[in-house]
C-alpha positions as CSV (number, residue, x, y, z in Angstrom):
1,X,-12.0,288.1,49.0
2,X,-8.8,289.5,48.1
3,X,-6.5,291.1,51.0
4,X,-5.9,294.5,50.6
5,X,-3.3,295.8,47.8
6,X,-0.2,297.0,49.3
7,X,0.8,300.8,47.7
8,X,4.5,301.7,48.2
9,X,5.5,305.1,47.3
10,X,8.9,306.5,46.9
11,X,10.0,309.4,49.2
12,X,13.1,311.5,49.0
13,X,12.1,312.7,52.4
14,X,10.1,314.0,55.5
15,X,7.7,316.2,53.6
16,X,7.1,313.0,51.3
17,X,7.1,310.4,54.0
18,X,4.6,312.3,56.0
19,X,2.3,312.8,52.4
20,X,2.2,309.5,51.4
21,X,1.4,308.0,54.8
22,X,-1.6,310.5,55.0
23,X,-2.6,309.1,51.8
24,X,-2.7,305.5,52.6
25,X,0.6,304.2,51.7
26,X,1.3,301.4,53.3
27,X,5.3,301.3,52.7
28,X,8.0,303.5,51.4
29,X,11.1,303.2,49.2
30,X,13.5,305.2,50.3
31,X,16.6,307.0,47.9
32,X,18.0,309.9,46.7
33,X,19.2,311.4,43.6
34,X,16.2,310.5,41.3
35,X,18.2,311.1,37.9
36,X,20.2,308.0,39.0
37,X,16.9,306.1,39.0
38,X,17.2,305.9,42.8
39,X,20.9,306.0,44.9
40,X,20.8,305.2,48.7
41,X,20.0,308.5,50.9
42,X,21.9,309.1,53.8
43,X,21.4,307.9,56.8
44,X,20.2,310.8,58.7
45,X,17.0,310.5,56.1
46,X,16.1,307.9,57.5
47,X,16.4,309.1,60.5
48,X,14.5,311.7,60.1
49,X,11.8,309.3,57.9
50,X,11.8,306.9,60.3
51,X,10.9,309.4,63.2
52,X,8.3,310.9,61.0
53,X,5.9,308.2,59.9
54,X,5.0,304.6,61.3
55,X,4.5,303.1,58.4
56,X,7.0,300.1,56.7
57,X,10.5,301.5,54.9
58,X,12.5,300.1,52.6
59,X,15.8,301.7,52.1
60,X,17.9,301.4,48.4
61,X,21.5,299.9,49.0
62,X,22.4,301.5,45.6
63,X,25.7,304.1,45.5
64,X,25.9,304.8,41.6
65,X,24.0,304.7,38.5
66,X,23.5,301.6,36.7
67,X,23.5,297.8,37.8
68,X,26.9,296.7,38.6
69,X,27.7,297.3,41.9
70,X,30.9,299.1,42.1
71,X,32.6,299.4,45.4
72,X,30.9,296.0,47.0
73,X,33.0,297.0,50.2
74,X,31.3,300.3,50.4
75,X,27.8,298.9,50.0
76,X,28.3,296.4,52.6
77,X,29.3,299.3,55.1
78,X,26.5,301.2,54.4
79,X,23.7,298.6,54.6
80,X,25.6,298.0,58.0
81,X,25.3,301.6,58.8
82,X,21.6,301.8,57.7
83,X,20.9,298.5,60.0
84,X,23.1,300.1,62.8
85,X,20.3,303.4,62.5
86,X,17.6,300.9,62.8
87,X,16.7,300.1,59.1
88,X,14.8,296.9,58.9
89,X,13.9,296.5,55.4
90,X,15.4,297.5,51.7
91,X,15.9,297.1,48.3
92,X,18.5,296.1,46.0
93,X,19.8,293.9,42.9
94,X,22.9,293.8,41.1
95,X,23.6,292.5,37.6
96,X,26.8,291.5,35.7
97,X,28.4,292.7,32.7
98,X,26.7,289.7,30.7
99,X,23.4,290.9,32.3
100,X,23.2,288.0,34.9
101,X,22.4,288.3,38.4
102,X,25.7,289.2,40.3
103,X,24.6,286.2,43.1
104,X,28.0,286.5,44.6
105,X,27.6,290.6,45.3
106,X,23.9,289.8,46.5
107,X,25.3,287.4,49.3
108,X,27.4,289.3,50.5
109,X,25.4,292.3,51.1
110,X,22.3,290.2,52.1
111,X,24.6,288.6,54.7
112,X,24.9,292.1,55.8
113,X,21.7,292.7,56.5
114,X,21.0,290.0,59.0
115,X,18.0,288.4,57.8
116,X,16.1,291.6,56.8
117,X,13.1,291.5,54.0
118,X,14.3,293.0,51.0
119,X,13.2,293.6,47.0
120,X,15.2,292.8,43.8
121,X,14.4,295.6,42.2
122,X,14.3,296.5,38.7
123,X,17.2,295.1,37.7
124,X,15.3,292.1,36.8
125,X,13.9,294.3,33.9
126,X,17.4,294.6,32.5
127,X,18.4,291.4,33.0
128,X,19.4,288.8,30.2
129,X,17.1,286.1,31.3
130,X,14.7,287.0,34.1
131,X,13.6,283.5,34.3
132,X,17.0,282.4,35.1
133,X,17.6,285.0,37.4
134,X,14.8,284.3,39.8
135,X,15.9,280.3,39.8
136,X,19.6,281.4,40.9
137,X,18.1,283.6,43.5
138,X,15.7,281.4,44.4
139,X,16.2,280.7,48.8
140,X,17.9,283.6,49.2
141,X,17.5,284.8,52.9
142,X,15.0,287.6,53.1
143,X,13.9,288.0,49.6
144,X,10.2,288.3,49.5
145,X,9.6,290.6,46.9
146,X,10.2,292.0,42.8
147,X,9.7,295.4,42.1
148,X,9.5,294.9,38.4
149,X,7.9,296.5,35.1
150,X,8.0,293.1,32.9
151,X,10.4,295.2,31.1
152,X,12.9,297.8,30.7
153,X,10.7,299.9,28.9
154,X,8.1,299.9,31.6
155,X,4.5,298.2,32.1
156,X,3.0,299.2,29.2
157,X,5.7,297.3,27.4
158,X,6.0,294.4,30.0
159,X,2.1,293.8,31.1
160,X,2.3,290.0,29.1
161,X,5.5,289.2,31.3
162,X,3.6,290.1,34.5
163,X,0.6,288.5,34.1
164,X,2.7,285.3,33.2
165,X,4.8,285.3,36.0
166,X,1.5,286.3,38.1
167,X,0.3,282.7,36.9
168,X,3.4,281.4,38.2
169,X,3.0,282.3,41.8
170,X,4.2,279.4,44.1
171,X,6.5,277.5,41.7
172,X,10.3,277.5,42.6
173,X,11.7,280.9,42.3
174,X,8.0,282.6,41.8
175,X,6.9,282.9,45.6
176,X,7.9,286.5,46.0
177,X,5.3,289.0,45.7
178,X,5.3,290.8,42.6
179,X,5.3,294.6,42.9
180,X,5.2,296.3,39.9
181,X,6.0,300.0,39.1
182,X,7.8,301.6,36.3
183,X,5.3,303.5,34.3
184,X,2.4,302.1,36.0
185,X,-0.7,304.0,35.5
186,X,-3.9,303.7,36.9
187,X,-5.7,302.0,34.1
188,X,-3.4,299.1,34.7
189,X,-4.5,298.1,37.8
190,X,-7.7,296.3,37.1
191,X,-5.9,294.0,35.3
192,X,-3.2,293.2,37.0
193,X,-5.4,293.3,40.4
194,X,-7.6,290.4,38.3
195,X,-4.3,288.5,37.7
196,X,-3.5,287.9,41.5
197,X,-1.1,291.1,41.7
198,X,-1.5,293.1,44.9
199,X,1.5,295.2,45.1
200,X,2.0,298.5,43.2
201,X,4.9,300.9,43.6
202,X,4.4,304.5,42.6
203,X,6.8,307.7,41.9
204,X,6.1,310.3,39.5
205,X,2.4,309.2,39.9
206,X,2.3,310.2,43.6
207,X,3.8,313.7,42.7
208,X,1.9,315.9,40.4
209,X,4.5,318.9,39.6
210,X,7.1,316.2,39.0
211,X,9.7,315.1,40.4
212,X,10.9,318.9,41.4
213,X,7.8,318.9,43.6
214,X,6.4,316.8,46.8
215,X,4.5,313.8,47.0
216,X,1.0,314.9,47.1
217,X,-1.4,313.2,49.5
218,X,-4.8,313.5,47.8
219,X,-2.6,311.8,44.6
220,X,-1.8,309.0,46.9
221,X,-5.0,308.6,48.1
222,X,-6.6,308.4,44.5
223,X,-4.4,305.5,44.2
224,X,-5.5,304.1,47.7
225,X,-9.2,303.9,46.1
226,X,-7.9,302.6,42.9
227,X,-6.5,299.5,44.6
228,X,-9.2,299.0,47.7
229,X,-12.5,299.1,44.6
């Protein structure tokens, strides 16, 4: 029997969070500024959402568009202020100019998280060498998930990579959970589930009116049902 799949939904505010939980989401990714692919929300937004729902929340640590860290001191301060506000799970990922993982920056930010669990986000899909990135981050405290589409272009393009990485589960660098997101559709789910992938991340798919509209509990329920089928 396969265990229940994790459904993570992007939330921009309290209304999104409440609808996602009502629809059966297991976890939220909290961001702001979706035009920049999701930046760190204000602490007040986190606090409001934390008070409104009781499912897990992962807070994005990203202050500017792109995958370079920018001001690392500011990212570290942001991480600490989120921790002080009660955040216990995070999302982050930084690359250097050559497309390698910026290990030094990741280590500095992770040290501010005090062992909290975190996801390395879709920066992996822009990395020059995915396998090298995974090996370099192996053993990083708290890293339990990679959010990936298998390709910068999205799941359609990245399916072979996702299936190959799922097959390596348990190897060094491949022990973390694969959380599939980025152009994910319901018709991708059966093949990914069959490969043993058990975590799925949706943003636009939870918003029938587009990003200007809220998360729809009914849309989330449709995904929940598909994952549980």
